[in-house]
ZADREN-575798 format. One record per atom (N, C-alpha, C): x, y, z. Coordinates in steps of 0.02 Angstrom, whole numbers, plus 50000, padded with zeros to 5 digits. Layout:
REM residues N
XYZ
...
END
This chain:
REM residues 532
508754890949617
508684897749645
508034898149684
508054900249748
507444900749787
507054907049768
506434907549795
505994912949772
506264919849790
506614920449846
506884926949864
507474928749819
507904923949804
508474925349760
508224927349691
507694923949668
507424925549602
507144932649601
506774934349653
506484941149657
507034946449660
507564944949698
508114949749704
508454950649636
508544945149600
508854945649534
508434949849486
507774948849487
507334952849445
507384960249464
507364961649530
507394968649553
508044971949532
508594968249539
509234971149521
509244972949447
508954968649406
508924970149335
508504976249320
507924976849354
507494982549343
507844989149361
508154989149419
508454995349442
509094997149405
509464992049386
510064993449347
509874996449280
509334993849250
509124996449186
508885003649190
508605005549248
508355012349255
508885017149279
509485014649292
510025018949315
509995020649388
509625016549427
509535018249497
510065015249542
510475010849516
510995007949557
511575012949561
511735015149621
512235020249630
512865017349660
513425019849639
514055017949671
514125021549737
514525018649780
514615021549846
514975028349840
514685033349872
514975040049871
515005042649943
515415047649953
515465050650020
514845054950031
514465053350083
513845056950096
513995064050121
513545068550104
513595075450127
512985077050171
513105080850223
512555082850267
512315089850247
511675090950259
511385097550247
510905097650189
510525102950186
510055103950132
509355101350148
508865104350117
508165102350126
507925099250060
507695093050064
507445089550005
506755092249988
506655094449926
506015097349906
505655092449860
505075090449881
504655085749844
503975088949832
503595086249785
502895088249779
502445082749805
501835084649822
501325080049847
500695080949806
500305075549799
499715075849756
499105078749790
499105079249856
498525081849892
498665082149966
498255085750004
498345086250076
498255079450109
498745077050147
498655070750183
498045071050229
497665065650234
497075065650278
497245066650351
497835064450372
498095065750440
498825063750441
499145064650500
499835062650508
499915056050544
499365052550555
499365046350594
499385040350547
499965037350538
500035031650491
499575025950509
499505024550574
499085018850594
498345019950578
498145026150567
497435027550556
497275028650482
497765028050438
497645029550368
497805023550324
497525023650264
497615018250217
497875020950150
498315025850154
498555029150093
499275031350101
499645030950045
500325033450047
500355041050046
499765044350040
499745051550049
499965053550119
499825049050168
500085050050236
500755046650245
500795040350224
501385036450241
502035039350212
502025041250149
502645043450117
502965049450152
502595054850165
502925060450200
503065059050274
502645055050307
502685054550380
503105048550405
503305044050360
503675038150383
504315040050421
504645045350400
505265047450432
505175050250502
504555051450523
504425053750591
504515047950641
504445041850617
504385036050661
504945030950651
504955026150695
505345019950687
504885014050699
505085008350673
504765001950685
505184997950735
504924992250756
505344987450791
505864984650743
505624982650684
506044980050629
505794983350566
506214983350514
506024986950453
506344983650393
506034984350335
506344981950274
506944986450258
507494983250241
508114986750226
507984992150174
508134998450192
508005004050147
508465004150086
508995000150088
509485000050034
509364994449984
508874990049997
508754984249954
508064984749921
508044983149857
507454984449817
506874979649832
507024973649853
506504968549864
506354967949939
505714968149956
505494966650024
505404959150031
505754956050077
505664948950090
505854947550162
505724941550185
505924939650253
506674940350262
507044939850207
507774940150210
508044947350211
507614952250198
507854959250197
507614963250257
507364959850308
507144963250369
507744964450414
507804970650440
508374972550482
508114975650547
508534975950599
508324978850663
508184986350656
507754988850699
507624996050703
507614997950777
507034998750807
507024999950879
507194993650919
507124987950887
507334981650918
508054980150898
508454978050946
509144975950930
509154968850901
508664964750924
508634957850900
507934955150913
507784949450882
507134946250893
507214938750885
506764934950917
506814927750916
506124924650926
505994919150889
505384915250896
505494909750948
504944907550978
504964901251014
504894895550963
504874889350986
504904883650942
504324882950894
503714884950913
503144883850869
502874890350838
503284895550838
503104901850806
502454904850835
502394904450901
501824907650934
502034913250981
502684913850994
502944919351036
503544922451001
503504929050993
504034932850959
504294938151007
504914937451029
505194941851080
505704946651050
505634953051068
506084958251044
506494961051102
507154961351093
507594965051138
507654972151111
507494977051152
507434983851128
508054988051143
508144993151102
508714997751111
508605002151172
509145003651206
509115008151263
509375015051242
509145020051277
509385026851264
509025030551208
508485027551181
508105030851128
507585035451160
507505041451132
507005046151159
506515048151104
505905049851126
505405052651082
505585059851066
505275062651017
505435069550997
505305074651052
504885072951100
504775077551156
505235076151215
505725071651205
506225070451257
506085064751303
505485061951303
505315056451348
505635049951322
505815045351368
506165039151347
505695034151313
505955030751264
505615025151232
505715018951274
505175015151288
505225008951326
504745003751296
504774997851325
504344992351303
503604994051311
503434998451357
502735000351367
502445003651304
502875007251267
502645010451205
502465005151154
502844999751152
502684994251106
502014991151126
501944989751189
501324986751213
500724991251199
500804997751213
500255002451203
500055002951129
500555002851085
500405003451013
499954997850990
500134991651009
499734986050984
499094985051025
499064987651086
498424987851122
497934992451085
498184998151060
497755002651021
497514999250957
497974995850923
497794992650861
497284987050871
497294983950929
496814978650944
496174981350976
496154987850988
495564990851019
495504989551094
496074988051126
496064986351197
496164992351244
496444997751218
496625003351260
496045008351267
496085012551319
495575017751328
495625022851272
496235024351252
496345029051196
496195025351131
495705027751094
495475024251034
495715027550970
495895023450922
496035025850855
495375027450820
495355033050785
494745034950749
494615030050691
495155028350656
495125023250602
495665018150617
495555012050595
496025006650610
496045001850551
496305004150493
496245000350431
496614993650430
497124992950473
497494986650473
497404982550537
496874983750572
496724979850632
496704972350615
496464970750556
496414963650536
497094960250529
497624964250520
498294961250518
498434957450583
498114959650637
498284957050703
497734952750733
497344949650689
496834944950712
497124939350754
497714937350736
498034931550769
498434933650830
498494940050844
498874942350903
498424941950964
498654938351015
498274938051078
498434944151121
499064945351134
499264951151173
500014952251168
500224958051192
500944959551197
501114960251271
501624956651293
501844957151363
502524960551365
502704963251423
503354966551430
503734963351488
504384963351482
504824960951534
505344966351547
505194970751595
505624976451606
505514981651551
505954986551547
505874992151500
506104990551430
506464984951421
506794984051356
506704977051327
506124974051342
505954967651311
505194967251303
504974965551243
504264964751229
504154958351190
503614954751208
503454948451175
502754948651146
502704946851082
502054946251048
501824938951055
501244937951086
500964931351097
500414930151045
500514925151003
500044923650950
499584917850969
499004917750940
498524912450955
498704905850921
499044906450866
499264900550828
499914902350793
500224897550763
500834898650725
500714903450667
501174908250657
501134912950601
501834915250583
502204911150545
502904912850530
503004919550496
502524921850456
502604928050419
502394934250458
502264933550522
502054939250563
502574944750562
503214942850558
503744947950557
503694952250494
503424949450439
503354953350378
502884959250388
502374958450429
501904963850443
502234969250486
502624967150535
502944971950580
503474976150546
503744973650490
504274977150455
504014982550407
503354982750396
503064987450349
503114994550374
503134999250328
503085006350347
502435007950381
501945003550374
501295004350407
501295001950480
501885000150507
501904997350575
502375001050622
502325007650625
502765011350671
502555010450744
503025011650789
502885011750860
502675018750880
502115019250916
501845025750939
502035026851012
502065033151034
502195034651104
501575033351147
501685030151203
501125028551248
500815034751279
501215040051286
500995045951323
500665051251278
500595049851214
500295054751168
499625052151142
499105056251147
498435054151128
498375053451052
497945048851029
497855048050957
497665054550921
497275058750954
497075065150923
497675069350904
498165069650949
498765073550934
499185070350880
499185063650877
499575060150826
499295061650756
498665063450752
498385065150687
498615071950662
498715076650708
498865083450688
499575085650700
499915082850750
500605084650765
500965078450792
501085073450750
501345067050773
502045067550803
502165063350853
502815062950887
503075055850878
503695055250857
504005048750849
504705048650877
505075043450859
505785042950877
506215043650815
505915045150758
506245044650694
506715050350677
507025050150618
507535054950599
507285061950585
506615062650576
506345069250561
505755070850607
505695077250624
505155079750665
504645083350621
504015082350637
503485085950603
503515093350621
503455097650570
503465104950581
502775107950571
502485106850511
501845110050498
501505106950437
500845107550436
500435105750379
499965111550366
499935113950304
499465119050283
499055116350226
498395116150237
497945113150188
498075115850118
498155111150070
498245112750000
498865116849984
499335117150033
499955120950020
500585116750032
500675114150093
501305110650106
501275106250168
501765101750174
501915098050235
502665098550245
502895100250306
503605101450317
503865097350377
504485095150371
504825091250423
505535093750430
505805093250491
506485095550504
506895090050536
507535090650533
507995085550559
507915084750634
507925078450657
507935076850728
508665076950750
508875082250783
509575083050803
509795077850855
509305074850888
509465069850940
509295062750918
509305061650853
509135054950827
509635049750854
509375043950871
509775038850904
510275035450858
510205036250792
510695033550746
511215039050733
511815037750755
512345042850749
512475044650676
512505051150663
512655053650597
512055053950550
511465051850571
510865052050531
510375057050562
509935059750521
509925059550448
510425064450418
510545063850354
510995068550320
510645075050303
509995074550287
509615080450268
509445084750328
509385091350316
509135095850367
508375095550372
508065092650322
507335092050323
507075090150254
506415089150250
506095088250185
505425091650185
505255094650128
504645098550121
504265096250060
503605095650068
503165093050015
502665098449996
502695100849935
502235105949910
501645102449875
501045104349894
500445101049870
500225104249804
500205100149751
499975102249685
499495096949660
498865098649653
498355093749637
498385091249564
498595095549519
498625093549448
499265089449436
499175083249413
499745078949402
500195081749347
499905084049292
500305086749238
500705092849261
500395097049301
500735103149325
501325101349370
501225096549414
501765095049461
502345091449427
502195087149378
502735083849341
503125088949300
502775093849270
503115099149233
503555103249279
503335104249341
503735107949390
504375104149407
504325097449411
504925093349422
505395093949362
505125093449302
505535094049241
505905100749240
505565106049264
505855112749264
506365113649320
506455108649363
506955108949415
506725112149480
506065113149487
505815116349548
505785111449606
505825104949592
505805099849644
506385094949635
506615092449691
507155087449690
506895080549675
506255079449690
505985072649686
505225072949676
504965067949642
504245067549632
503915064049691
503255064149691
502885060149740
502985052749723
502845048549772
502915041349769
502545038449708
502925035349661
502665032349599
502105036549568
502215042949561
501715047449534
501755048349459
502325046349430
502435047649359
502165041749317
501645043049279
501325037949239
501765036249178
501575030849143
501945028749084
501975034449032
501405037549014
501445043148966
501865048948991
501795050749055
502175056449081
502915054749086
503075048349096
503775046449099
504135047949033
503765047348977
504055049148912
504235056548911
503795060748939
503945067948941
504555069448984
504595066049041
505175067149085
505815065249050
505815059449018
506425057048985
506615061648927
506105064448894
506245068948837
506485075748860
506155078648910
506295085548931
506835085948985
506915080649024
507415080649077
507795074049076
508185072749023
508515066249016
509005064649072
509205069649110
509665068549166
509315065449226
508645065849229
508275063549288
508355055949295
508355053649358
508395046549374
507685044249390
507415039849349
506725037449358
506705029849364
506395027449416
506325020249427
505605018149411
505515014549356
504855012049338
504775005049367
504275004249410
504184997949446
503454995949448
503334989449457
502674987149475
502554989149548
502004992449561
501924996049624
501604991949680
501334986049665
500914982249711
500284986349730
500054990149682
499414993749687
498974991249630
498394988749647
497934986249596
497364991249586
497144991649523
496514995049507
495964989849511
495434991349549
494924986249561
494224989249566
493754984849556
493044986449561
492804984649631
492504989349666
492194987849731
491434988849724
491064984049749
490334984249745
490054983149815
489644987649838
489364987249905
488844981649909
489034976149939
488594970249940
488014970949990
487994976650026
487454977750073
486884981850041
486994984449981
486494988649948
486174984949890
485504984449889
485164981649831
485284986149770
485334983549710
485284976449692
485954972749696
486454976049725
487134973249724
487224967849777
486714966749817
486734961049863
486594954449826
486414954949763
486294949149721
486954947449685
487214941549697
487844939449668
487824939449591
487224938649563
487164938549490
487324945349459
487114950649492
487264957449468
488014958549470
488324956549524
489044957449531
489424953449478
489194947449465
489524943249414
489464946549345
488874949249330
488784952649266
489254958549258
489344962349312
489784968149309
490514966049295
490724960549325
491404958049314
491484955849241
490974952649213
491014950249144
491034956049095
490794961849115
490794967749070
491484970849062
491944969249107
492594972549108
493054969749054
493334974249015
493864972448967
494524974648998
494854970149032
495464971949068
496014974649022
496074971448964
496604973648918
496484980648893
495854982648885
495694989448864
495934994448916
495804993048980
496074997249034
496824997949028
497164992349019
497894992249018
498154996148958
497844995248901
498074998748840
497965006248845
497395008348871
497225015448874
497635018948928
497685015948986
497995019349043
498755018849044
499035013649013
499755012549021
500115010648957
499765011448900
500065009548837
500305002248838
499914998048873
500054990948876
500544988748929
500744993248974
501254991549023
500984988649088
500364990249107
500074987249167
500024979749158
499894976149212
499914968949210
499254966049237
499004960849204
498414957449230
498624952849288
498184952249337
498324947949394
497724947349439
497804943349491
497294942649541
497434947149600
497234945049660
497324949049719
498064950049736
498464944849727
499184945249743
499564947849682
500074951849695
500474954949643
500774949649597
500674950349531
500904945149485
501664944949478
501924939049459
502644938549446
502814942449382
503464944249372
504044941949410
504194945949473
503944952249477
504104956249537
503754953549599
503134951349591
502754948649647
502954941549663
502984939849727
503184933249748
502604928249748
501984930749760
501424926249775
500874926049722
500924930149670
500384930549622
500344924549575
499744923649546
499634918149499
500024919349435
500384914349410
500714915049345
500204915049290
500384917249229
499904918049174
499494911749159
499814905849162
499444899749144
498914898049195
499024899749258
498524898649310
497974903949304
498184910249294
497704915749289
497214914649231
497454911849176
497034910849117
496444906249130
496494902249183
495954897449199
495434900449247
495534906649268
495084909849315
494484912749278
493884911449301
493284914049269
493304921649267
493124924449208
493134931649200
493754934249166
494274930149162
494904932149129
494944929649057
494394926849033
494364924648963
494424930748917
494884930648869
494974936448826
494404937548776
493914933048773
493344933948729
492854938948760
492984945348751
492594950548783
491874950648758
491794949748692
491114949748664
490704944048695
491004938248702
490664932648733
490504933848806
490984936748842
490874938348913
490284943148921
490274948248878
489744953248885
489064950548864
489054946048815
488424942748797
488144938848856
488594935448891
488394931648951
488144936349005
488474942249012
488274947149062
487584949949046
487454951448982
486794954148964
486244948948977
486404942748965
485904937448979
485744937249053
486254937949096
486134938049168
485684943949187
485854949949160
485474955949176
484754955349151
484664952449092
483984951549065
483584946949110
483914941849138
483574937249184
483354940649248
483684946349263
483504950249323
483014955849308
482794956249244
482294961149226
482554967349192
483194967749179
483484973649147
483554972349072
483614977749034
483694977248962
483764984048931
483724984448864
483804990848830
483304996148853
482704994048872
482184998748892
482124999448968
482514995649004
482514996149077
483234995349101
483565001049106
484275001049122
484375002649197
484884999749226
485045000849296
485455007249302
485215012049341
485565018349350
485935018349417
486575019849415
486995019549475
487475025449477
487825026049532
488385030649538
489025026649547
489545028449511
490205025549521
490625030749558
490765029249620
491165033849661
491905032449653
492305037649656
493035036749653
493375042749684
493995041849701
494405047049732
494565052349680
494555058649700
494625064149652
495355065749637
495715060649613
496375061649585
496405057549520
496845059749475
496825057049407
496905049549403
497335046749446
497475039549442
496845035349459
496355038449493
495715035149506
495195037149454
495165043649438
494645046149392
494695042949322
495305042449297
495385040049228
495105033049219
495275028149261
494975021549252
494225021349268
493985025949311
493275026149327
492865027849265
493135032349224
492795034249162
492755028249115
493285024349111
493285018449069
492775013249095
492765012449161
492285007749191
491575009549172
491405015949177
490735018249160
490565016349088
491035017249043
490935015548973
490805008048964
491165003849001
491084996648996
490404994349023
490174997449077
489534995449107
488944996949062
489015001949018
488475003448972
488304997448928
488794993148916
488704987348873
488224982148902
488084982748966
487644977648998
487054981049034
486804986449005
486194989749029
486294993449095
486894995649110
487014999549171
487265006449151
486895011549171
487085018549158
487345021449224
487955023749222
488285025949283
488465033349279
488405036649335
488615043649343
489245043849387
489735047849367
490355048249405
490255052549468
490455049849524
490415053349589
491125053949617
491425059849612
492115060749636
492115062949709
492575060049747
492625061149819
493315064049835
493335069149875
493975072249891
494445067149923
495075067749907
495575062549924
495595061249999
495515066450040
495565065450113
494955061850142
494415061450103
493795058350127
493675051350098
494065049550048
493905043550009
493905037150051
494445035750086
494495029350122
493985028850178
493845034550211
493335034450264
492645033050235
492505035750177
491855034850145
491735027550127
492215024450094
492105017550073
492135012750133
492515014550184
492525010350245
491845010350279
491485015950273
490805016350302
490295012850258
490505010350201
490055007350150
489565012550124
489795018850120
489385024350096
489485025350021
489335020249983
489405020449911
489005014749881
488875015049815
488555009449780
489085005149745
489415008349696
489945005149658
490545009849659
491145007149663
491725011449665
492285008949620
492665013549594
493295011949561
493835013749610
494205008649631
494665009449687
495375007349667
495865009949703
496545007449699
496725004649767
497004998749768
497194995549831
497944994349832
498284997649878
498994996449887
499104991449943
499554986749932
499714981749982
500354983650017
500314984550082
500894986850120
501464981850122
501294975450118
501794970050120
501604964850068
502094962750029
501964957549979
501954950750014
501414949650050
501314943250085
500564942050092
500324935850083
499614934550087
499294936450154
499664935850209
499384937650273
499154944950275
499544949350244
499364956450242
498754957450197
498774954750137
498244956050088
497584952750107
497594946350121
496964942750134
496614945350196
496984946350250
496664948550312
496434955750308
496824959950274
496644967050271
496054968350225
496044965050167
495574966950115
494994962150104
495034956050131
494514951050116
494234947450177
494504948650236
494254944950294
493654948350326
493244944350359
492634946850389
492784952150441
492454957950435
492514963150486
493084968050477
493524967050430
494074971750420
493814978350394
494084983950420
493884990550396
494054991550323
494574988050299
494794988850230
494424984050183
493984979850211
493574975550169
492974979550146
493084983850096
492594988850077
491964985950047
491984979950020
491384977049988
490944973150036
491214971450095
490834967450142
490874959950130
491324957850086
491414950750072
491584946950136
491244941450148
491364937650210
491114930450201
491594925750201
491414918750195
491824914650245
491484911150290
491844907150340
492334902150310
492144899050253
492594894150222
493234897450197
493194903750177
493784907350155
494214909350215
493894911050270
494274912650331
494704906650351
494434900650344
494824894650362
495424893850316
495334895450252
495884894950205
496414900250218
496194906350237
496674911550255
497114909150312
496794906050361
497174903650420
497624897850401
497384893450359
497794887650339
498444889750305
498394894450256
499004896550221
499474900350268
499184903950315
499584907950361
500034903750406
499824897650422
500194893350467
500724889150433
500734889250367
501174884650330
501894887050331
502344882450341
503064883950338
503374881850271
503054877150236
503274875150170
503024880350120
503474884750099
503264890550059
503034888649989
503294883349960
503064881149894
502344878649898
502194874749950
501514872249959
501044878049976
501294882750016
500894888550034
500704892549971
501184893249925
501044897049864
500484893949823
500464887349818
499944884049780
499254885149812
499234884949879
498604886349913
498394893549903
498874898149905
498734905249894
498424906249825
498684902749774
498394903249707
497664900849707
497524895449743
496834892949747
496374898049780
496624901049833
496224906149868
496104912149823
496624914449789
496564920249746
496064918949689
496084913049659
495614911149606
494894911649632
494774909149692
494104909349721
493884916449734
494334920749758
494164927749771
493954931249707
494304929849652
494124933049589
493444930549564
493334924149569
492714921249543
492114923049587
492244924649650
491714926949695
491564934349687
491964937849644
491894945049636
491964948649703
492424946149744
492534949149810
492784956349804
493254957349759
493514964049742
493874963149675
493504962849621
493794960849557
494384965349537
494944962149523
495544965749504
495534967149429
495624973449411
495644975449341
496354975049314
496834977749352
497534977449330
497984979149389
498614977449382
499134979549429
499564984849395
499664990249431
499964996149400
500724996149399
500985000149353
501685001949351
501735009549348
502215012249382
502325019449381
503035020849404
503235027049397
503925028849413
503965034149468
504495033649507
504705038949551
505335041949521
505355048449513
505925051749481
506265056449530
506915057249521
507305061749563
507855064949522
508075070749544
508635074049511
509265069949526
509765070149482
510355065849490
510765067249552
510675072949583
511055074549643
510725071749706
510135068749700
509815065549757
510095058549763
510425057049818
510775050749828
510485046949888
510595040349888
510425036249945
509705033849947
509305035349896
508605033049894
508555026949849
508245021649874
508135015549835
507385014249829
507145013749767
506445012249755
506335004749765
505835003049806
505664996049816
505214993649760
505294987349740
504944984849680
504324980749695
504214978949758
503604975149772
503194978049830
503314984349845
502874988249887
503104995449885
502635000049882
502815007149881
502745010449950
502655006350003
502505008950069
503075008350119
503635005550100
504115003550151
504805006750144
504885011750100
505555014350086
505605021950093
505215024850138
505185032150143
505445034750210
505895030950242
506205033350305
506625039550292
506975039850237
507355045650213
507985047350254
508145043150303
508715044750345
509385044050309
509405040250254
510035039250217
510065043350153
509565047450140
509555051650080
509985057750091
510355059650039
510775065650044
510815069049976
511035075349977
511055079449917
511785080749898
511965078649838
512655079349813
512695085849773
512625091349807
512645097949775
513295101549791
END
């Protein structure tokens, strides 16, 4: 069984067990899907944000060139399907990727979609255009892209600097929509225009985000819904209770924690809930540009203070999973298996021994019971960030570090850490695509906006490139494990755990499939319908 078949088998088992596999039914048109949201999205521009607070509601505004099949639970090279492109083809050495584009597609303002829009989108992402993106969190995805050329209105070619067979995996992500060439980035933040099944209607701070059906959508008969509306409720307990009470058709993207899932199953046993590994890690970020954290010894001591299993037991009743940078198996394709992970420094289960070693390091730097290091631990002001931050603060006390919690409003969090405007942070990192090219380049490569710690090593850059060029996927996986081990031991962005959570919906919500190895790629909503 190859790695994709294995992953698909695992996913099928997970979703069948949760009751998410639906038999084919006659779809019905009409109705507005009502969902809740955890906070006001920072903007409506997917390319400028690093959070599913934007992506989940706004993905349906756009189309990609290619996309992960919305009906299949596993994202893989085998589940990529056409979208704005009718077809695509590589040249012999995987350095040129040519797309034949659909004709007759129009933007929401009526202007025609052409190859120039494709070229303009990736010119913006590479910083080549006059119109600049305010934030560009995934610019590092395209380090290997030289340029995009066009041949007439309906053909575009991506020219790569070297071979990169997994480049298509990046383009299929929900984070890779095509933008209109004629619309300025500023407008895309506040009133985005796409070619997708839904049009943006309005956003009201701390109240709602609304979308309506695109009556001129290029896919005949889609979408089925008349629209979808997201009501903003900051309290997680309150919003889950509102779903249980039937006020919402669907929860926010993997918003239901393990403890809350028990409440849903008890109070609303009819609800359909998919519990999945989210490809979101809880991790420690340390600003390597600020003393004393520019000293690798301090960072090592902080890593040794962490009791990963304590986080997992407290936050998820033992359901979260230990892993490195890549999502661990069985849901993850590229993560280190348990026997490999056990050999990584810092993953030794002897917590008392680890902390004794950490205190010795801190004492060597002049700290001790009578001279404690005082810091701030910054985190995003939502429960899924705050809760582990409190645990982290408790663990750091064991090694002479006294920390104060600094909560940051959700719309400001990613911009703050991208500016390196923090000392120590408790962060959650979601990976848009379960592929090393996405994760390594976005979160660990030199100069990436999403490399919040400032980690940068030329020897690691060479390894990132080496694995990216490999066509032998078994050999590539072994190298990925070596890279991941080094990242953890370097304390580049120490991973505490990989999360599990559920997305729940009322039984009359049909056509939605929860993806099991990324939470960013299944929110197009064009196939969702209400069986009322």
